[in-house]
C-alpha positions, -999 to +999 in steps of 0.1 A: -297-048-065-311-059-099-289-080-125-285-051-143-270-025-116-251-060-107-243-063-146-231-025-152-209-020-118-194-062-130-187-051-161-171-022-157-149-035-130-134-064-156-128-040-186-109-018-163-089-050-151-077-055-186-047-056-193-040-023-206-023-039-236-057-055-245-073-016-242-041+002-260-059+022-292-034+011-316-038-026-309-057-052-332-094-054-333-107-090-319-128-096-353-161-108-347-184-126-376-225-109-371-243-133-373-286-128-395-315-139-377-310-178-401-276-188-374-267-202-415-229-195-406-233-203-372-247-237-381-215-241-411-191-235-385-202-260-356-205-290-381-172-283-398-157-287-362-174-317-358-152-341-340-136-320-321-157-307-288-178-272-295-182-251-269-208-229-273-217-194-253-246-177-253-238-138-238-249-103-232-216-084-240-225-053-215-236-083-185-215-081-159-221-117-146-217-131-183-180-113-187-175-129-145-181-162-163-162-151-195-131-138-171-134-171-151-138-198-182-104-182-196-084-188-161-100-224-155-101-235-195-077-218-219-050-205-199-044-238-190-053-258-221-039-233-243-047-234-282-055-268-278-068-278-315-095-302-304-111-281-288-129-247-307-155-224-290-181-200-305-197-174-281-221-157-295-232-121-279-267-112-279-290-079-274-296-083-237-294-054-210-293-027-242-260-044-259-251-039-292-230-041-314-199-020-298-198-034-271-190-070-288-150-062-295-141-048-258-159-081-248-148-105-270-110-097-251-118-117-224-113-150-237-080-154-255-078-184-279-074-190-314-096-206-318-122-192-307-144-167-326-171-147-321-203-136-330-229-107-335-266-115-329-290-081-334-317-101-336-319-123-304-330-153-320-302-174-306-316-177-269-352-179-285-340-214-302-316-222-275-351-219-250-371-236-275-342-270-277-341-269-236-379-266-228-374-240-207-406-209-200-375-184-199-355-167-226-322-184-224-282-166-219-254-163-191-253-200-209-225-219-212-224-254-227-204-282-240-210-302-268-191-335-283-168-346-314-199-367-330-225-335-317-242-326-354-265-296-359-288-309-383-320-288-384-321-258-403-328-236-376-324-256-335-294-266-327-291-295-309-296-302-277-264-296-251-241-327-239-232-306-208-248-270-198-248-244-170-256-212-160-261-181-146-302-175-144-320-175-121-353-203-122-328-233-135-316-258-117-293-245-091-268-274-094-260-266-127-246-231-117-217-220-141-186-234-116-159-233-143-137-258-123-166-280-127-168-272-165-133-275-168-130-315-157-164-317-180-144-308-208-116-329-197-140-355-202-153-348-233-112-340-249-107-376-234-129-388-259-101-373-289-063-386-289-045-358-286-020-375-315-048-363-339-043-334-337-005-332-331-001-311-363-021-282-347-043-288-374-077-262-367-105-277-390-118-309-408-128-334-377-128-372-381-136-366-414-103-347-427-085-370-412-101-403-427-094-381-459-062-378-455-054-417-444-068-425-479-043-397-497-017-409-482-028-448-488-043-438-525+006-433-532+015-459-509-004-481-535+011-455-565+042-465-559+036-501-556+025-501-593+055-481-600+079-504-588+101-530-614 
């Protein structure tokens, strides 16, 4: 059976099994961001969250195997971590298997997390750029990555090399096939680098730079009070 046919079957089944509330006509549409081929918005969002653990997924919204990957990660990661502010997820939907923008909304419901942003990138350049980064000879999608808190997207186009990655493609190392439980365990290792107390207030942006800035502001206020004391 071809991957295309298998993807259609699995995708249809997964969407059919979603809670009815998620598919109701009056349910709010989960927003997504439309990227241009420069990926400048994605790069800005990635760098705005330096200091956090970032997951970046390249998926096809009509690819049943991709949708199954999202569903597995929802179960292994997001349903257990809740809205942990130390982790941020970027899901980039690309036009594989004839996918269109209209397919992004239904697919995006498979991951439920307030720190997750869904994107539609209609040119497919995301996979080509990641192919360059990984140094492989095939288009990269159905691809699941983790970046540690120090990772920065410094190149104007190419994303940084992932600190950890898995895939669901033919032709890439079999030992790197997506395993949601292994992925979740690796995520825990990266989260351990960030003390939970730093984000105990539930803040969503800024990372270490913002925390240092807040610390300097508090120190400045203390010095001001000391100067004002008779």
